[in-house]
All heavy atoms as an XYZ file, in Angstrom:
928
protein
N     112.299     67.432     58.676
C     111.434     66.366     59.098
C     110.667     66.803     60.327
O     111.263     67.019     61.391
C     112.233     65.102     59.344
C     111.453     63.845     59.119
O     110.289     63.870     58.665
N     112.047     62.733     59.424
N     109.357     66.923     60.333
C     108.568     67.372     61.427
C     108.491     66.315     62.530
O     108.420     65.116     62.209
C     107.156     67.759     60.994
N     108.466     66.758     63.727
C     108.362     65.822     64.870
C     106.914     65.756     65.302
O     106.300     66.697     65.791
C     109.234     66.373     66.026
S     109.083     65.433     67.524
N     106.266     64.630     65.145
C     104.842     64.442     65.404
C     104.540     64.493     66.921
O     103.458     64.856     67.298
C     104.348     63.148     64.820
N     105.519     64.165     67.729
C     105.258     64.111     69.199
C     105.945     65.248     69.946
O     105.917     65.341     71.167
C     105.734     62.786     69.761
C     104.905     61.650     69.244
C     105.300     60.374     69.879
N     104.535     59.278     69.329
C     104.439     58.098     69.807
N     105.132     57.796     70.863
N     103.695     57.182     69.215
N     106.552     66.163     69.229
C     107.224     67.291     69.891
C     106.191     68.299     70.399
O     105.117     68.450     69.813
C     108.149     68.018     68.921
S     109.565     67.005     68.405
N     106.559     68.991     71.496
C     105.677     70.036     72.013
C     105.664     71.214     71.012
O     106.691     71.492     70.383
C     106.167     70.519     73.360
N     104.578     71.898     70.889
C     104.530     73.039     69.959
C     105.404     74.171     70.463
O     105.597     74.311     71.662
C     103.046     73.423     69.914
C     102.512     72.933     71.255
C     103.287     71.682     71.574
N     105.931     74.956     69.559
C     106.735     76.136     69.965
C     105.885     77.238     70.533
O     106.322     77.978     71.371
C     107.519     76.643     68.701
N     104.626     77.306     70.073
C     103.681     78.330     70.566
C     102.352     77.709     70.905
O     101.947     76.693     70.283
C     103.446     79.399     69.483
C     104.676     80.237     69.259
O     105.187     80.909     70.178
N     105.159     80.220     68.041
N     101.672     78.277     71.899
C     100.294     77.862     72.228
C      99.474     79.130     72.259
O      99.994     80.260     72.135
C     100.274     77.190     73.631
C     101.004     75.847     73.592
C     100.825     78.090     74.695
N      98.147     78.968     72.414
C      97.258     80.111     72.493
C      96.827     80.298     73.952
O      96.358     79.306     74.552
C      96.056     79.926     71.579
O      96.513     79.778     70.227
C      95.113     81.100     71.657
N      96.984     81.488     74.477
C      96.492     81.816     75.825
C      95.642     83.089     75.687
O      96.137     84.102     75.192
C      97.614     82.033     76.790
C      98.399     80.692     77.004
C      97.106     82.541     78.147
C      99.610     80.746     77.935
N      94.406     82.966     76.068
C      93.441     84.074     75.969
C      93.380     84.640     74.533
O      93.333     85.874     74.348
C      93.785     85.174     76.982
C      92.669     86.190     77.155
O      91.501     85.824     77.000
N      93.017     87.427     77.476
N      93.467     83.764     73.555
C      93.315     84.192     72.183
C      94.595     84.716     71.536
O      94.614     85.110     70.374
N      95.690     84.740     72.273
C      96.947     85.255     71.764
C      98.042     84.235     71.733
O      98.114     83.361     72.640
C      97.436     86.424     72.678
C      96.424     87.550     72.733
O      96.064     88.111     71.674
N      95.987     87.912     73.891
N      98.945     84.256     70.722
C     100.022     83.280     70.687
C     101.023     83.551     71.809
O     101.249     84.683     72.239
C     100.656     83.520     69.328
C     100.297     84.910     68.961
C      98.965     85.208     69.641
N     101.552     82.484     72.391
C     102.550     82.566     73.475
C     103.587     81.471     73.286
O     103.251     80.315     73.088
C     101.831     82.354     74.806
S     102.913     82.476     76.265
N     104.859     81.890     73.286
C     105.955     80.949     73.214
C     105.923     79.997     74.426
O     105.665     80.467     75.558
C     107.294     81.725     73.197
O     108.380     80.825     73.470
N     106.155     78.739     74.235
C     106.170     77.762     75.325
C     107.176     78.177     76.400
O     107.004     77.874     77.545
C     106.474     76.397     74.821
C     105.272     75.663     74.167
S     103.821     75.524     75.217
C     104.416     74.402     76.471
N     108.222     78.899     76.024
C     109.216     79.343     76.998
C     108.645     80.411     77.933
O     109.257     80.688     78.998
C     110.420     79.902     76.259
C     111.173     78.856     75.470
C     112.330     79.414     74.658
O     112.346     80.577     74.324
N     113.251     78.538     74.306
N     107.544     81.043     77.593
C     106.960     82.076     78.387
C     105.688     81.641     79.136
O     105.124     82.372     79.870
C     106.611     83.294     77.513
C     107.855     83.981     76.942
C     107.458     85.051     75.981
O     107.707     84.903     74.791
N     106.921     86.160     76.470
N     105.276     80.354     78.934
C     104.110     79.880     79.576
C     104.370     79.657     81.112
O     105.297     79.044     81.466
C     103.591     78.568     78.948
C     102.463     77.906     79.730
C     103.141     78.847     77.503
N     103.409     80.202     81.867
C     103.445     79.949     83.329
C     102.143     79.244     83.632
O     101.023     79.791     83.496
C     103.545     81.251     84.131
C     103.458     80.974     85.637
C     104.798     82.043     83.803
N     102.252     77.954     84.038
C     101.060     77.216     84.446
C     100.774     77.524     85.904
O     101.536     77.143     86.779
C     101.225     75.728     84.222
O     101.546     75.468     82.846
C      99.984     74.943     84.595
N      99.673     78.282     86.117
C      99.338     78.701     87.453
C      98.679     77.516     88.245
O      98.974     77.336     89.365
C      98.385     79.917     87.392
C      97.888     80.352     88.753
C      99.067     81.066     86.717
N      97.859     76.768     87.530
C      97.183     75.603     88.156
C      96.912     74.593     87.074
O      96.079     74.844     86.204
C      95.891     76.058     88.857
C      95.196     74.926     89.579
O      95.566     73.719     89.437
O      94.240     75.226     90.303
N      97.567     73.472     87.086
C      97.363     72.441     86.009
C      95.933     71.870     86.022
O      95.518     71.283     85.032
C      98.418     71.386     86.297
C      98.817     71.571     87.725
C      98.574     73.020     88.062
N      95.186     72.028     87.106
C      93.864     71.504     87.227
C      92.839     72.632     87.482
O      91.717     72.369     88.008
C      93.760     70.470     88.372
C      94.774     69.373     88.122
C      95.917     69.212     88.780
C      94.691     68.341     87.125
N      96.611     68.120     88.288
C      95.884     67.586     87.252
C      93.766     68.043     86.133
C      96.131     66.531     86.426
C      94.047     66.944     85.341
C      95.226     66.198     85.475
N      93.129     73.834     87.090
C      92.315     75.005     87.378
C      91.097     75.209     86.513
O      90.238     76.050     86.843
N      90.941     74.491     85.419
C      89.819     74.630     84.504
C      89.231     73.274     84.140
O      89.945     72.282     84.104
C      90.278     75.349     83.245
S      90.868     77.009     83.523
N      87.945     73.304     83.813
C      87.310     72.089     83.400
C      86.399     72.389     82.210
O      85.337     73.028     82.312
C      86.443     71.485     84.519
C      85.702     70.256     84.145
O      85.967     69.623     83.126
N      84.748     69.866     84.952
N      86.818     71.936     80.969
C      86.004     72.266     79.825
C      84.704     71.410     79.713
O      83.853     71.746     78.923
C      86.937     71.931     78.653
C      87.862     70.863     79.227
C      88.050     71.236     80.653
N      84.638     70.380     80.516
C      83.476     69.467     80.466
C      82.413     69.861     81.503
O      82.650     70.687     82.403
C      83.965     68.049     80.729
N      81.274     69.242     81.378
C      80.183     69.438     82.325
C      80.641     68.937     83.676
O      81.404     67.978     83.763
C      78.929     68.722     81.839
N      80.241     69.484     84.776
C      79.253     70.526     84.890
C      79.801     71.943     84.768
O      79.049     72.925     84.695
C      78.671     70.312     86.296
C      79.862     69.861     87.054
C      80.673     69.001     86.113
N      81.150     72.115     84.741
C      81.744     73.480     84.751
C      81.646     74.195     83.402
O      81.360     75.336     83.326
C      83.185     73.438     85.237
C      83.286     72.884     86.635
O      82.464     73.208     87.488
O      84.223     72.101     86.884
N      82.032     73.427     82.327
C      82.024     74.035     80.965
C      82.828     75.333     80.875
O      82.390     76.294     80.309
C      80.612     74.244     80.462
C      79.837     72.959     80.400
O      80.276     71.971     79.850
N      78.682     72.915     81.015
N      84.033     75.320     81.519
C      84.889     76.522     81.501
C      85.379     76.741     80.067
O      86.040     75.897     79.526
C      86.126     76.349     82.440
C      85.701     76.190     83.896
O      84.643     76.682     84.307
O      86.505     75.630     84.651
N      85.101     77.911     79.475
C      85.499     78.184     78.110
C      86.984     78.565     78.056
O      87.566     79.087     78.978
C      84.638     79.312     77.673
C      84.312     80.040     78.941
C      84.254     78.999     80.013
N      87.587     78.263     76.929
C      88.981     78.745     76.565
C      88.986     80.214     76.801
O      88.093     80.975     76.376
C      89.308     78.409     75.123
C      90.615     78.992     74.658
C      91.826     78.206     75.125
O      91.704     77.038     75.405
O      92.889     78.855     75.203
N      90.002     80.760     77.506
C      90.152     82.204     77.715
C      89.479     82.745     78.929
O      89.639     83.923     79.250
N      88.717     81.901     79.642
C      88.059     82.370     80.916
C      89.121     82.683     81.981
O      90.040     81.907     82.131
C      87.080     81.302     81.441
C      86.338     81.737     82.681
S      85.377     80.404     83.351
C      86.584     79.663     84.458
N      88.953     83.803     82.654
C      89.862     84.100     83.770
C      89.718     83.037     84.832
O      88.618     82.726     85.297
C      89.618     85.506     84.350
C      90.491     85.739     85.579
C      89.894     86.584     83.266
N      90.830     82.432     85.252
C      90.824     81.338     86.240
C      91.690     81.621     87.470
O      91.623     80.888     88.418
C      91.196     80.051     85.607
S      92.755     80.074     84.733
N      92.452     82.685     87.438
C      93.306     83.037     88.600
C      93.820     84.455     88.474
O      93.983     84.966     87.421
C      94.505     82.072     88.698
N      94.053     85.071     89.610
C      94.652     86.378     89.751
C      93.930     87.462     88.970
O      94.530     88.335     88.336
C      96.151     86.306     89.285
C      96.892     85.178     89.966
O      96.703     84.959     91.158
N      97.703     84.445     89.225
N      92.638     87.406     89.033
C      91.737     88.328     88.297
C      92.144     89.813     88.526
O      92.302     90.240     89.670
C      90.297     88.089     88.748
C      89.290     88.755     87.851
O      89.627     89.194     86.764
O      88.114     88.825     88.273
N      92.351     90.512     87.432
C      92.596     91.934     87.511
C      94.021     92.327     87.884
O      94.310     93.494     88.113
N      94.914     91.361     87.941
C      96.345     91.637     88.252
C      97.200     91.409     87.009
O      96.748     90.794     86.020
C      96.888     90.689     89.387
O      97.038     89.367     88.836
C      95.901     90.686     90.575
N      98.450     91.893     87.021
C      99.326     91.608     85.859
C      99.616     90.118     85.681
O     100.016     89.692     84.595
C     100.625     92.312     86.233
C     100.233     93.403     87.194
C      99.062     92.811     87.986
N      99.303     89.281     86.711
C      99.529     87.839     86.590
C      98.205     87.094     86.304
O      98.113     85.883     86.497
C     100.126     87.294     87.907
C     101.536     87.783     88.123
C     101.612     89.140     88.770
O     100.641     89.588     89.437
N     102.718     89.813     88.606
N      97.193     87.812     85.752
C      95.914     87.213     85.432
C      96.142     85.990     84.541
O      96.946     86.037     83.606
C      95.021     88.233     84.716
C      93.625     87.767     84.524
C      92.691     88.889     84.107
O      92.738     89.229     82.914
O      92.007     89.497     84.958
N      95.471     84.909     84.895
C      95.634     83.658     84.114
C      94.291     83.199     83.564
O      93.198     83.567     84.049
C      96.202     82.569     85.027
N      94.346     82.351     82.512
C      93.188     81.985     81.719
C      93.168     80.469     81.513
O      94.210     79.811     81.421
C      93.234     82.708     80.359
C      93.458     84.155     80.478
C      94.747     84.694     80.481
C      92.397     85.048     80.621
C      94.961     86.041     80.588
C      92.599     86.398     80.748
C      93.866     86.903     80.753
O      94.075     88.256     80.901
N      91.938     79.956     81.303
C      91.815     78.557     80.881
C      92.467     78.439     79.514
O      92.130     79.186     78.588
C      90.322     78.175     80.760
S      89.491     78.114     82.400
N      93.468     77.522     79.432
C      94.317     77.493     78.225
C      94.513     76.021     77.863
O      95.448     75.369     78.298
C      95.687     78.132     78.514
O      95.477     79.477     78.912
N      93.589     75.482     77.051
C      93.596     74.064     76.785
C      94.689     73.647     75.817
O      94.989     72.435     75.677
C      92.217     73.620     76.340
C      91.163     73.938     77.379
C      90.105     74.786     77.140
C      91.315     73.432     78.667
C      89.170     75.116     78.124
C      90.435     73.778     79.675
C      89.363     74.622     79.396
O      88.459     74.916     80.415
N      95.387     74.611     75.156
C      96.615     74.291     74.400
C      97.760     73.870     75.336
O      98.638     73.120     74.987
C      97.084     75.486     73.541
C      96.372     75.594     72.239
O      95.506     74.758     71.895
O      96.685     76.545     71.470
N      97.696     74.458     76.542
C      98.773     74.199     77.538
C      98.615     72.836     78.184
O      99.534     72.142     78.439
C      98.820     75.368     78.557
C      99.803     75.060     79.699
C      99.132     76.672     77.883
N      97.341     72.516     78.524
C      97.072     71.254     79.177
C      95.532     70.995     79.235
O      94.778     71.983     79.108
N      95.123     69.823     79.453
C      93.684     69.457     79.355
C      92.831     70.260     80.385
O      91.639     70.429     80.164
C      93.419     67.941     79.481
C      94.017     67.229     78.318
C      93.971     67.400     80.776
N      93.410     70.686     81.487
C      92.673     71.454     82.477
C      93.467     72.671     82.938
O      93.241     73.189     84.040
C      92.391     70.557     83.726
C      91.457     69.430     83.404
O      91.887     68.325     83.168
N      90.146     69.689     83.380
N      94.357     73.166     82.107
C      95.320     74.193     82.527
C      94.739     75.571     82.684
O      93.977     76.050     81.870
C      96.500     74.253     81.539
N      95.206     76.227     83.774
C      94.991     77.630     84.010
C      96.421     78.223     83.881
O      97.304     77.879     84.648
C      94.442     77.845     85.444
S      94.250     79.594     85.884
N      96.610     79.082     82.884
C      97.944     79.555     82.592
C      97.978     81.006     82.132
O      96.951     81.588     81.812
C      98.571     78.694     81.494
N      99.157     81.594     82.123
C      99.356     82.953     81.612
C     100.617     82.969     80.758
O     101.460     82.071     80.850
C      99.413     83.964     82.732
C     100.648     83.854     83.611
C     100.613     84.865     84.738
N     101.785     84.753     85.590
C     102.943     85.374     85.400
N     103.112     86.199     84.367
N     103.914     85.243     86.242
N     100.770     83.994     79.952
C     101.901     84.163     79.132
C     102.791     85.291     79.783
O     102.363     86.417     79.863
C     101.532     84.587     77.707
S     102.946     84.551     76.581
N     103.917     84.909     80.327
C     104.813     85.847     80.978
C     105.540     86.672     79.918
O     105.728     86.254     78.813
C     105.818     85.103     81.835
N     105.959     87.888     80.284
C     106.727     88.655     79.362
C     108.060     87.956     79.071
O     108.512     87.145     79.841
C     106.906     89.990     80.063
C     106.668     89.716     81.496
C     105.748     88.546     81.565
N     108.689     88.288     77.935
C     109.962     87.661     77.544
C     111.035     88.015     78.595
O     111.946     87.195     78.853
C     110.416     88.127     76.182
N     110.941     89.201     79.193
C     111.908     89.604     80.196
C     111.105     90.094     81.409
O     110.083     90.724     81.287
C     112.768     90.721     79.680
C     113.674     90.252     78.590
O     114.530     89.382     78.777
N     113.495     90.789     77.404
N     111.638     89.829     82.618
C     111.072     90.297     83.839
C     112.109     91.059     84.609
O     113.296     91.054     84.276
C     110.492     89.116     84.675
C     109.342     88.450     83.976
C     111.577     88.134     85.012
N     111.671     91.692     85.703
C     112.619     92.361     86.570
C     112.742     91.610     87.869
O     111.735     91.268     88.478
C     112.124     93.823     86.837
O     112.041     94.522     85.643
C     113.081     94.535     87.764
N     113.986     91.294     88.244
C     114.262     90.630     89.505
C     115.277     91.490     90.253
O     116.360     91.747     89.755
C     114.797     89.200     89.299
C     113.723     88.337     88.642
C     115.258     88.597     90.643
C     114.144     86.892     88.373
N     114.874     91.953     91.421
C     115.677     92.852     92.257
C     116.193     94.047     91.495
O     117.315     94.464     91.587
C     116.850     92.087     92.879
C     117.532     92.821     93.996
O     116.898     93.605     94.685
N     118.865     92.648     94.139
N     115.316     94.623     90.640
C     115.644     95.782     89.871
C     116.440     95.570     88.623
O     116.783     96.530     87.927
N     116.781     94.317     88.271
C     117.546     94.006     87.084
C     116.710     93.205     86.077
O     115.990     92.343     86.473
C     118.792     93.216     87.510
C     119.687     93.972     88.421
O     120.086     95.068     88.120
N     119.975     93.383     89.620
N     116.897     93.504     84.771
C     116.173     92.704     83.772
C     116.707     91.240     83.730
O     117.905     91.018     83.929
C     116.439     93.439     82.461
C     117.710     94.206     82.724
C     117.735     94.510     84.195
N     115.805     90.324     83.498
C     116.164     88.933     83.424
C     115.290     88.241     82.372
O     114.080     88.413     82.400
C     115.957     88.242     84.792
S     116.451     86.510     84.828
N     115.898     87.535     81.474
C     115.141     86.756     80.490
C     114.365     85.655     81.213
O     114.924     85.033     82.099
C     116.144     86.146     79.445
O     115.524     85.092     78.735
N     113.130     85.405     80.769
C     112.377     84.327     81.377
C     113.107     82.970     81.254
O     112.896     82.112     82.107
C     110.998     84.219     80.694
C     109.978     85.189     81.254
S     109.672     85.117     83.051
C     108.810     83.543     83.161
N     113.969     82.812     80.287
C     114.703     81.589     80.127
C     115.699     81.415     81.271
O     116.164     80.288     81.534
C     115.421     81.536     78.777
C     114.473     81.467     77.622
C     115.234     81.569     76.300
O     116.340     82.108     76.185
N     114.595     81.077     75.226
N     116.083     82.495     81.932
C     117.072     82.443     82.999
C     116.421     82.496     84.417
O     117.159     82.388     85.390
C     118.061     83.570     82.860
C     118.935     83.465     81.635
C     119.880     84.624     81.552
O     119.521     85.764     81.322
N     121.164     84.317     81.780
N     115.110     82.668     84.490
C     114.427     82.733     85.756
C     114.457     81.369     86.500
O     114.135     80.347     85.888
C     113.021     83.229     85.614
C     112.262     83.127     86.922
C     113.004     84.671     85.155
N     114.895     81.406     87.746
C     114.811     80.216     88.604
C     113.855     80.579     89.718
O     114.122     81.463     90.544
C     116.180     79.890     89.210
C     116.087     78.686     90.156
C     117.193     79.613     88.109
N     112.682     79.895     89.717
C     111.710     80.100     90.818
C     112.141     79.231     91.981
O     112.033     78.002     91.893
C     110.310     79.826     90.344
O     109.961     80.687     89.236
C     109.282     80.084     91.470
N     112.572     79.859     93.039
C     113.034     79.126     94.217
C     111.850     78.657     95.027
O     111.826     77.519     95.525
C     113.959     80.010     95.070
C     114.395     79.355     96.324
C     115.190     80.420     94.222
N     110.826     79.507     95.159
C     109.593     79.159     95.906
C     108.437     79.905     95.321
O     108.382     81.146     95.429
C     109.773     79.459     97.385
C     108.603     79.088     98.242
O     107.535     78.693     97.722
O     108.704     79.166     99.488
N     107.511     79.228     94.631
C     106.415     79.956     94.030
C     105.465     80.657     95.014
O     104.686     81.473     94.653
C     105.657     78.847     93.225
C     106.078     77.568     93.846
C     107.428     77.788     94.429
N     105.551     80.258     96.311
C     104.694     80.822     97.338
C     105.547     81.532     98.428
O     105.077     81.716     99.563
C     103.835     79.777     97.971
C     103.026     79.041     96.940
C     103.230     77.790     96.437
C     101.900     79.578     96.239
N     102.295     77.563     95.472
C     101.481     78.586     95.307
C     101.214     80.810     96.243
C     100.405     78.798     94.450
C     100.169     80.997     95.389
C      99.773     80.003     94.515
N     106.796     81.940     98.109
C     107.703     82.467     99.120
C     107.514     83.904     99.525
O     108.097     84.363    100.477
N     106.664     84.653     98.822
C     106.474     86.067     99.145
C     104.987     86.376     99.170
O     104.178     85.753     98.469
C     107.158     86.943     98.091
S     108.934     86.727     97.982
N     104.656     87.336     99.970
C     103.229     87.787    100.075
C     103.198     89.339    100.006
O     103.552     89.941    101.055
C     102.614     87.265    101.342
C     101.141     87.713    101.468
O     100.532     88.180    100.535
N     100.595     87.533    102.675
N     102.765     89.922     98.926
C     102.736     91.372     98.870
C     101.592     91.990     99.675
O     101.622     93.186     99.904
C     102.561     91.648     97.320
C     101.844     90.433     96.838
C     102.334     89.279     97.635
N     100.642     91.124    100.107
C      99.500     91.687    100.818
C      99.689     91.575    102.355
O     100.642     90.936    102.821
C      98.257     90.865    100.401
N      98.772     92.203    103.068
C      98.785     92.132    104.532
C      98.535     90.673    104.913
O      97.827     89.979    104.228
C      97.759     93.057    105.137
N      99.098     90.196    105.971
C      99.871     90.921    106.986
C     101.363     91.046    106.681
O     102.072     91.725    107.356
C      99.658     90.094    108.242
C      99.604     88.682    107.727
C      98.875     88.777    106.413
N     101.875     90.314    105.637
C     103.317     90.278    105.379
C     103.809     91.540    104.713
O     104.873     92.021    105.052
C     103.690     89.031    104.550
C     103.297     87.771    105.272
O     103.447     87.709    106.521
O     102.853     86.818    104.585
N     103.119     91.986    103.654
C     103.515     93.205    102.907
C     105.002     93.054    102.413
O     105.751     94.022    102.460
C     103.343     94.430    103.740
C     101.878     94.655    104.129
O     101.002     94.582    103.261
N     101.660     94.869    105.363
N     105.347     91.903    101.866
C     106.709     91.717    101.347
C     106.934     92.587    100.130
O     106.211     92.449     99.117
C     106.958     90.254    100.975
C     106.848     89.307    102.143
O     107.117     89.762    103.295
O     106.562     88.091    101.918
N     107.910     93.499    100.161
C     108.118     94.365     98.965
C     108.852     93.657     97.824
O     109.595     92.686     98.038
C     108.956     95.486     99.538
C     109.765     94.888    100.644
C     108.831     93.829    101.261
N     108.612     94.148     96.621
C     109.385     93.693     95.434
C     110.845     93.842     95.744
O     111.299     94.877     96.284
C     108.992     94.543     94.251
C     109.803     94.303     92.995
C     109.407     93.069     92.249
O     108.211     92.645     92.341
O     110.250     92.509     91.545
N     111.635     92.804     95.476
C     113.088     92.891     95.648
C     113.577     92.444     97.030
O     114.782     92.384     97.247
N     112.655     92.135     97.964
C     113.079     91.686     99.272
C     113.729     90.291     99.184
O     113.264     89.445     98.410
C     111.850     91.584    100.225
C     112.183     91.133    101.618
S     110.731     90.832    102.622
C     110.469     89.066    102.264
N     114.847     90.075     99.875
C     115.478     88.768     99.900
C     114.521     87.778    100.544
O     113.987     88.064    101.620
C     116.821     88.822    100.661
C     117.407     87.414    100.782
C     117.788     89.720     99.937
N     114.285     86.668     99.828
C     113.310     85.671    100.336
C     113.919     84.266    100.441
O     113.272     83.403    100.992
C     112.071     85.637     99.404
S     112.432     85.445     97.681
N     115.132     84.084     99.960
C     115.802     82.763    100.091
C     117.297     82.911     99.829
O     117.728     83.804     99.095
C     115.211     81.769     99.113
N     118.082     82.018    100.421
C     119.527     81.892    100.173
C     120.259     83.235    100.417
O     121.180     83.578     99.688
C     119.771     81.391     98.750
C     118.999     80.193     98.421
O     118.894     79.275     99.217
N     118.439     80.104     97.218
N     119.879     83.906    101.490
C     120.465     85.223    101.865
C     121.981     85.152    101.921
O     122.561     84.286    102.533
C     119.907     85.632    103.201
C     120.181     87.080    103.538
O     120.634     87.816    102.657
O     119.897     87.469    104.677
N     122.603     86.073    101.168
C     124.045     86.197    101.184
C     124.814     85.213    100.370
O     126.030     85.164    100.436
N     124.132     84.388     99.589
C     124.821     83.412     98.739
C     124.688     83.774     97.285
O     123.898     84.640     96.909
C     124.214     81.987     98.925
O     122.898     81.974     98.308
C     124.101     81.616    100.396
N     125.482     83.158     96.382
C     125.310     83.466     94.968
C     123.917     83.067     94.423
O     123.523     83.570     93.359
C     126.397     82.623     94.280
C     127.398     82.358     95.372
C     126.638     82.343     96.653
N     123.210     82.259     95.158
C     121.820     81.852     94.767
C     120.755     82.665     95.462
O     119.576     82.286     95.490
C     121.595     80.357     95.059
C     122.388     79.418     94.141
C     123.811     79.282     94.595
O     124.125     79.323     95.787
N     124.730     79.148     93.634
N     121.123     83.826     95.984
C     120.158     84.713     96.689
C     118.946     84.940     95.789
O     119.092     85.247     94.586
C     120.817     85.990     97.069
C     120.019     86.903     98.005
C     120.844     88.047     98.537
O     121.067     88.998     97.800
O     121.270     87.949     99.725
N     117.726     84.872     96.359
C     116.522     85.046     95.619
C     115.721     86.173     96.215
O     115.835     86.508     97.395
C     115.729     83.761     95.574
N     114.829     86.723     95.406
C     114.075     87.969     95.776
C     112.613     87.829     95.459
O     112.226     87.095     94.504
C     114.634     89.155     95.012
C     116.132     89.253     95.094
C     116.974     88.641     94.195
C     116.707     89.964     96.162
C     118.332     88.697     94.302
C     118.107     90.061     96.243
C     118.893     89.400     95.352
O     120.268     89.505     95.444
N     111.763     88.529     96.215
C     110.333     88.611     95.851
C     110.261     89.256     94.475
O     110.795     90.347     94.253
C     109.601     89.462     96.870
S     109.493     88.687     98.521
N     109.684     88.549     93.567
C     109.673     88.935     92.125
C     108.251     88.814     91.556
O     107.905     87.778     91.004
C     110.664     88.115     91.354
O     111.927     88.196     91.936
N     107.465     89.854     91.679
C     106.053     89.756     91.327
C     105.825     89.799     89.820
O     104.736     89.453     89.383
C     105.242     90.824     92.090
C     105.449     90.644     93.572
C     105.959     91.663     94.353
C     105.118     89.420     94.201
C     106.105     91.477     95.705
C     105.283     89.242     95.560
C     105.790     90.270     96.311
O     105.997     90.081     97.657
N     106.841     90.128     89.021
C     106.747     89.936     87.555
C     106.722     88.415     87.227
O     106.133     87.985     86.231
C     107.951     90.527     86.856
C     107.823     92.008     86.570
O     106.754     92.607     86.894
O     108.769     92.602     86.036
N     107.384     87.621     88.067
C     107.492     86.181     87.829
C     106.195     85.473     88.245
O     105.698     84.586     87.536
C     108.703     85.624     88.561
C     108.779     84.082     88.427
C     110.016     86.225     88.054
N     105.620     85.864     89.330
C     104.381     85.247     89.852
C     103.863     86.038     90.994
O     104.553     86.814     91.644
N     102.580     85.826     91.348
C     101.935     86.610     92.376
C     102.539     86.468     93.751
O     102.411     87.392     94.586
C     100.398     86.387     92.473
C      99.717     86.877     91.263
C     100.129     84.934     92.680
N     103.224     85.387     94.026
C     103.914     85.159     95.283
C     105.340     84.626     95.116
O     105.867     84.032     96.017
C     103.109     84.153     96.149
C     101.732     84.686     96.510
O     100.777     84.294     95.878
N     101.664     85.526     97.470
N     105.921     84.892     93.940
C     107.187     84.248     93.618
C     108.396     84.799     94.317
O     108.587     85.988     94.461
C     107.446     84.366     92.121
N     109.243     83.846     94.726
C     110.573     84.098     95.214
C     111.475     83.532     94.159
O     111.474     82.279     93.882
C     110.799     83.375     96.552
S     112.470     83.537     97.230
N     112.282     84.406     93.433
C     113.024     83.921     92.287
C     114.396     84.603     92.206
O     114.641     85.603     92.865
C     112.203     84.191     91.028
N     115.180     84.015     91.304
C     116.501     84.608     91.027
C     116.770     84.479     89.519
O     116.116     83.680     88.821
C     117.594     83.976     91.844
C     117.858     82.530     91.512
C     118.974     81.944     92.388
N     119.205     80.561     92.110
C     119.995     80.085     91.164
N     120.649     80.913     90.400
N     120.142     78.788     90.974
N     117.758     85.226     89.058
C     118.147     85.126     87.643
C     119.401     84.276     87.594
O     120.375     84.562     88.289
C     118.387     86.490     87.057
S     118.504     86.561     85.281
N     119.405     83.171     86.807
C     120.511     82.285     86.733
C     121.707     82.959     86.029
O     121.568     83.819     85.249
C     120.143     81.045     85.981
């Protein structure tokens, strides 16, 4: 029996199928398909030219700017399924000057079981841990 109100298992991002478990909404209001902007589906809307490049993705939301994350990412040098990623602070790290925070630097909960690290596979400024 199909669920008429259930979220789809897959959406389209930049013309490619993406599992909802891998969707990263970079900005829920980052695109406008209506006038005066007329942002087309698949237009780059954030992080242009980086591995975290995001696109207008109207399957994700009415104004969504989103990307499809890989099924597995690296956190502090270890593989982690996207299903197990806990983003502690989406803006907790800055790989650019003046901070120059390196991949794997402790960024939250230092010395605890919930210790989190700068994880640029997760997001452009993400501080995350693997659950």
